[in-house]
C-alpha positions in Angstrom: -140.4 94.4 82.9 -143.7 92.0 83.3 -143.7 89.2 81.2 -147.4 87.5 80.3 -148.0 84.2 81.1 -149.1 82.6 78.0 -150.2 79.4 76.5 -150.2 78.4 72.6 -150.8 75.1 71.1 -151.3 73.2 68.0 -150.9 69.8 66.8 -147.3 68.4 65.3 -146.9 64.7 64.1 -149.7 63.6 65.9 -148.8 65.4 69.1 -150.4 68.0 70.9 -148.1 70.7 71.4 -148.5 73.2 74.3 -145.5 76.2 74.3 -145.5 77.7 77.6 -143.8 81.0 79.0 -143.6 83.2 81.8 -144.1 82.1 84.9 -145.8 79.1 86.3 -146.8 79.9 89.5 -150.3 79.8 91.8 -151.5 82.7 89.8 -151.4 81.2 86.2 -151.0 77.1 87.0 -154.8 77.0 86.8 -154.8 78.1 83.1 -152.6 75.2 82.3 -154.1 72.7 83.8 -157.1 73.7 82.0 -155.7 73.7 78.7 -154.3 70.3 79.9 -157.5 69.2 80.5 -159.1 70.7 77.2 -156.4 68.7 75.0 -157.5 65.2 76.7 -161.1 66.1 76.3 -160.8 66.7 72.6 -159.5 63.1 72.1 -155.7 64.0 72.2 -153.6 61.4 74.4 -150.2 62.4 73.3 -149.1 65.7 74.4 -145.7 67.7 74.4 -145.2 70.6 76.7 -142.6 73.0 75.8 -141.5 74.9 79.0 -138.2 76.3 77.2 -139.9 79.8 78.2 -141.0 79.7 81.6 -138.5 81.3 83.6 -140.1 80.5 87.0 -142.1 77.5 88.6 -143.1 77.6 92.2 -144.8 74.0 93.6 -148.2 74.8 92.0 -146.7 74.6 88.8 -144.9 71.3 89.4 -148.2 70.4 91.0 -150.1 71.1 87.5 -147.3 68.9 85.7 -147.7 66.1 88.4 -151.6 66.2 87.7 -151.2 66.2 84.2 -148.6 63.5 84.1 -151.2 61.4 85.9 -154.2 62.4 83.5 -152.2 61.0 80.4 -151.4 58.2 81.8 -155.1 57.5 83.3 -156.1 57.7 79.5 -153.0 55.7 78.3 -151.6 58.7 76.9 -148.1 59.8 76.7 -147.0 62.9 77.9 -143.2 65.2 77.3 -141.6 67.7 78.3 -139.4 70.4 76.4 -136.9 71.7 78.9 -133.9 73.0 77.0 -134.1 76.8 78.7 -130.2 78.0 77.5 -128.6 75.0 75.4 -128.5 72.2 78.4 -131.2 71.1 80.5 -129.9 71.5 83.4 -129.8 75.2 82.7 -133.7 74.9 82.8 -135.1 76.4 85.9 -138.0 74.3 85.7 -135.7 71.3 85.7 -134.0 72.4 88.6 -136.9 72.4 90.1 -138.2 69.3 89.3 -134.6 68.0 90.4 -135.1 69.6 93.7 -137.8 68.1 94.5 -137.0 64.6 93.4 -139.8 64.6 90.9 -137.9 64.9 87.9 -137.5 60.9 87.1 -141.1 60.9 86.6 -141.2 62.8 83.5 -139.6 62.1 79.8 -137.9 65.4 79.1 -136.3 66.2 75.6 -134.1 69.2 74.6 -136.0 70.6 71.9 -139.6 70.1 69.8 -137.6 68.2 67.0 -136.6 65.1 69.7 -139.6 65.3 71.7 -141.7 64.5 68.5 -139.2 62.2 67.4 -140.8 58.2 67.9 -137.0 57.3 67.9 -135.1 59.4 70.2 -134.9 58.7 73.9 -135.5 61.2 77.0 -132.7 62.6 78.7 -131.4 61.1 81.3 -132.9 62.4 84.7 
């Protein structure tokens, strides 16, 4: 079974929200990088990346996430990740990869979109 990579987006509560699904790898990561750049070019500096439907992420995908963080910081923006997977953040493949590489602590991670959009909700601990 082949699951197509897809990035869909919209705006919600002052945040640009990109829902990412499929595999985030060498082939697909340039598409996500471009979408993040497009959001910033259009003046959106508060970005949520919903990675709850990403079931595989390689080093190029991690590179895109780190580059997105760097880009958002350079324009004094904000980046939040959603990594719930199957109920707990620890179950997320992306969360495990970020943790294994020692970069999980760089990101503000939330369990769902509602929490990510709520200014009063603290990110999940690394």
